N, C-alpha and C positions, 0 to 999 in steps of 0.2 A: 534187760532185761535180765538180773541177778541169779544166782544159783541160792542163793535165798528170798523172795520176794517178801516185801511189806506185810504182803495179806495173800494167802491162801483160802481161792473160794471150793470148795466140796459143792458141785453138781453145776451144771448151767443150761436149766433149763430160765423163763424169765425171770426171778428172783435171783439166780448166782448172775445173772447176765444185768443185772440191772446194778445189781450190788456192785461189782466190775467196773462196771462204765462211771459209777459218781466216785466210786474211789480213785480212776485211773486222772479224772478231772479234778482229784484235788493233790495232784501230785504222787498216791500212791506207785510201788512198783509191785505189779498182777500179775497173778498166776489164774485162774480155774482149771479144776480135774474135774474131769467130766466121763459116767464110763461106757458114755452114748448109744444108750439104750432107746430112741426116741423113740419105739414104737408105745411103751407102758409108760412115757412121759408125759403129766397132765400139760403140760407147755404146750404139744402141737398140735392135737386134735380138739384142744378146747371149744365154746363155743364163739372164742374172741371179743366174746363181751366186754365194756368197762361200765361197771354198772354203779357209779353215784345211789343211782336207786336204792339199792340193796342193805339198805341201814339198816333192816331188824337182822338180825344176827339168825343164826340157825335154833339155837337156842333156847325159843318160844312159847309162853303155854299156848297149849292145842296140838304139839305138836308130835306129844309123845302118844297124844290119844288116834290122830289121824294116823303115824305109823301104826297105831298096834291093830286100826282099821286096816291098813294099805296090805299087814301081813297075811292075811286072810285072800287074799287076792296073787297068783303067780305070774298077772301081768301088771302088776301092783310099779311104781316109780319106785321104791324104797324098800328095800333090803336088808335085814340084818340076817348072817349065816347062825343057826344054831350051834356054841361050839363052847367046849371049858375054855376059857381063855380069860385067864388074868385080871391083862392088859384089858383087852372088851369091858370085863365086868368093872374096873376100875372106870374105863371112860363114861360108861354108860351110866356108873352112880353117878357120876362128876357133870354129863350132860343134862339127866333129869335134877339135879339141885340147880342149873342156871336157865332151866323151863317157868322161867314166872315175870311177871308182868318189872318188877323194880328190876332186873340185869336187863329187857331190854330198854329202858326207863334211859337206863346209865347206860349199855351201848347205842341207842341209837346217834349221841349227839360224838361219839368217838367214832363211826364208824363212816357218820357226817365228814367231818374233817381228812379224817386220813384219805379216803374216798375223792374226797375232791381237790387234794393238795395235789394226789394221785393225776387227776383227770387234767391239771395245770401242767405239771408234768410231761407227757405225754404230749397238747399241745409243742413245746419248746425241744424235745427230744425229736416229735415226725416233723418239725419242721426242718430238719436236716435232708439232706439228699442221700442219706446209709437205707433211708424211708421212703422213697420214692414208689416201689410199689407194692406199701404193706396192706394198700386198700385205708390210709385210717380215714374213717368218717366220724362225723359228730353232728347226724341229722339227728339223733335221739333213738329211744326204745321204746316201740307198746307191748306192755302187756294187757295182753285178745286175752277173752272170755268167750262161754257160751252158755254155761248153766248161769239159774239165781244166783249160787251158792259159790261162785269162781267173780262174780261181777260183785258181792259184798266183800268178798275177798280183797280185790283190786279196790274197792271203793278203800276199805281201810290203810290199804299198802299206799293210798295217792293221799287219803287224811295225813296219816304219820308223815308222809315226806312235806308233804304242804304246811304243817308245824313245824317239822323241823331245819324252813326255810330252801328247801327242793324248787326246781320247776315244775309239776304235775296237772294236768289235765285229764278230765274224762269225755270219753269221746261214747258216740252214739257207733254201732256198725256203718253207715255211711262214713263219717269221720275218719272211722281206723281204714275203711277202702278206700279213701282220696291220697291218703297220706303213703298205705304201704302197698295200695296199687294189688297186688297177688296177696289174697287174705286166704287161712285154713278156709275149710267148710264151718258152716256151723257160726260164725263167730258174730255175736250180738254186738259184743262195744269193747271197751279198751279203756288202757287208763299209758297216755304220752306223759315219758318221763324227758325231759328234752337237755337235760345237760349231760345223758347218756349217750356212751359213740360204741364204738365198734373199730376190727382190727383185724385183719389177718396173720396169727400167731406164729406161726411158721416165718413169714417171711416177716415179722415183728423182729425174731430169734435174728434170722442172718443178719438183719438190722442193727442190732446191736454188736453181733459179733464182727461184722466189718470196721461199727465204728470202734468197739475196745481195740479191737488189732493195731488201727489206726494211731491208738495211743496206745500202745504197747502194751496191750494184755497180752499175757503168754496165753493160750488155750492146749490142753495137754490131755486129747483124748486119747478114747479107749479103756482109762485107767480103771480100775476097783482101787478104792477104800478101803481098807479095813478095818483102821484103827486108826484112831489119835493119839499122837506121840506128845508124853505129858512129866513132865520132870518139876519137881520142887512146885506143884500148886500151876505151873504156868501150858500154858500149847507152843509145841516149839515145832513140831509141824505133823505132816503124818505118812505112814502106814499105804504105801497102793503101791499092788501086786510084788509084795517080798521087799519092797525097795524104798526107803525114806526120800521122802520130801519137805526138806526143811524149811520153817515161813516166820516170821517174828510174829503174826497174830493167824487167826485162821474162823471164817466163817461157814459154817455146815449151812445149806440153802439147799437138801437134798431131798424134798420133798419129802413122801411119805419115807421114806427110808432113811430120816435122818435120827430118827430115835433106837437105830441098832448103831445109828456108827458115834453119836451123843454117850451110849453105854456102856463102849469102851473107855471114857473117860469119866467115869461114875456119876454120869448127868443123863436123869430119867426125864422125860415129859409126857406125858397123856395125847396120844395123835393116834388118829386108827387113819389106814389107806381107805378110803372112797371111791367105788370105781364108780365111774361115768364112758356114757359109750356117744360115739355119733356117727356119722355118714354122713359124707360130701358128696354132693350133686354135679356136677358138669355139663347135664345134659337138660335143667333144668327149661320147659318150655313156658315158666311163670317166675318171674323173679320179682323176691318183694323190696318195695323201693328202702324200707326199714328194719332195723333186725326186732322179731316179735317174739315174745314168749305165753303158750299157749299155758296157761293158767290147769285148765279141766285137764290137761295128760304132762304136766310140768316136763313139755315138750318146747325145745330152743333153736329158735330161725333167725339163722345169721347168714346174709348177702356179701359173697368171700369177691375177689377177682377173677378166680377159677369156678367158681358156682357157686352153689346154695349150701350151708351144712346145718343138718339138723342135730341136736342132742336132748341129753339126759342123762334119768337115773343118779338115786346114787345107792350102793350096795358097801352095806359091811359085811366085807366078806372076807377078810384078810387080805393077801395078798395072790387069792385064788384069781388064778388068768381066766376059769372058765367063762363062758359067757352062756346065760339065760338067754333063750330066743320070744320066752314069754313077756320076757319086762322089754324084752327092746322091739318089742310088736306097734306099740306108742310111734315110736320117732321112725319108724319102716312106711307106719301107716303117713305119716306128716310127712315121709320126703314120696311116696310115691301119690299125694295128693297136688304135687308140682311138675309131675314127671310127665315126659310127651305118653300118652298108651299106645305107643310104637314101640319103645324102647323096653315095658314089663317093670317086674317089680323086679325092689330093690333086694339083694340077698346079703344074709349074714356073712358074706366072704369081705364087702364095703363097707363095713362096722368095725369102725376104729371103738380101742377100750385105753384107758389109762387110772391111774392111782391118786386120788386129791388126797395131799394129806390134811387130814380136817381135826380141830379143837374143838373139847368138849362143853368149852365156853362159844366158840364162834368168834371171835378174835384171834389174830396173828399170834403167835410167839417170835420177837423182834429186839432183838436185845444181846449184855452179856450173858455167858451160862455161865449159871452158879456156881461155885467157889475155883473155877480153873479162872486162870489171869491169860486175858485176852483170848480168849475161845467166845464166838457172836453164835446168835443163831440167830437161822430165817427163816420159819414154815408157819406152815398151821393154814392157811388161806383157804384154805377149802377151792370154795365155788369161786373166789374172789381174786386169781390170783394172779392174775391178768392187767384187773383190774390196778389190784396193788403195789406191782413190779417195783414202778417207778419212785413212788415213797418211802419202802423198801430199802430200796437204793440208797435212797438218797439219806433215811435215817440210822441205816448202819454205817454212812461216808461217814454224817456227822460225829457217831458214838466214837468210832476208830480213833477219828481223825484230832479227835477231844472237842470238836466244838458244841455247840446247844444246841440240842434239835427244836424244831420250831414245833411239838407237837408235848405233849406227855406222855410218856414213852410208859410211866405205873401200870396201865393196863395190857401193855404189850410184852410185860417178863414175861422170861423161857421158866423163871423159878417160881412163880407166881402158884401152881398147883402142891406145893415140894411140903 
């Protein structure tokens, strides 16, 4: 490793490490700078779901109306903290503009192709020894429902997925139980998405780091990047903790913190931190055979090597790290459904929270930053960070090394809202 790497990556989460992996495989000299605050990193406590089934973007018809109804409920899975924030106002305006049927129709094939290529890369990556304990499993995912309304919602997703060429099958309650075994109380049916998978996200991160280090990638841990170093319209490094780190190219993959780093180079992207919660139980007396999403509660249930993880909620509250017991209640209730009666109820102290980077159109930002040479962006994956990590890393490696990407990159351009 030289003092001036070919590529310096800001952010050691799943996106940053996947980028480092593919860049190192192309022969680049790579360094990763990470401040190491894993408690709030979206890459650690997430559901670990790999979901090509999620081809409908967050910005879709009906989302705003449903969101407005949820705002009146203190225990709703969606919340916007009222505040005077011009960046939030712009994000919401852009989000509203994209909540159209036309946008969904355009986005479905884009997200499908992106997710399926990433899913294939998981098969390749996780075949190596570094990932032997990561719990990678390809048995699919079931979106389950209790109410008739959510049954209709799931059927719409199944029809949309099938029309896009994905493998989806509707199940009754007996079909769900036959596949999952341990099913949440009151489930009346669901939709099986066979091409989905899951993995332990923290162990996957460990595997990525091990393989990257074997390829010569250097990790600079505990370093806080304050700004980008720009000269004559070109990035030539970063300033971290007052020290300049030189590099030929820089990729900013800092999750929800990416915009504040990019603004030091005069680059502005509309991104909001979307807080989510999870709790992982190691003492479950019932473990589902496949991951599930309870559509009624918007709660995820993922079997992992060390237990079962329950997650959910989407809070647009800036970087407010406080926790709402009301909105966590549905997650805790789902967890208690699987916990032995002798172990008591789940407490707030067991809950993890982290900030996911949400774009206003539901598509990630991947590619060159506008107006600055050799500066690249990789963020905005929202709840799809794990799913899209490998393909994001490969596409960026293509762009940085001058190879033609396998996908049209225009939908992901970081400057598309400028």
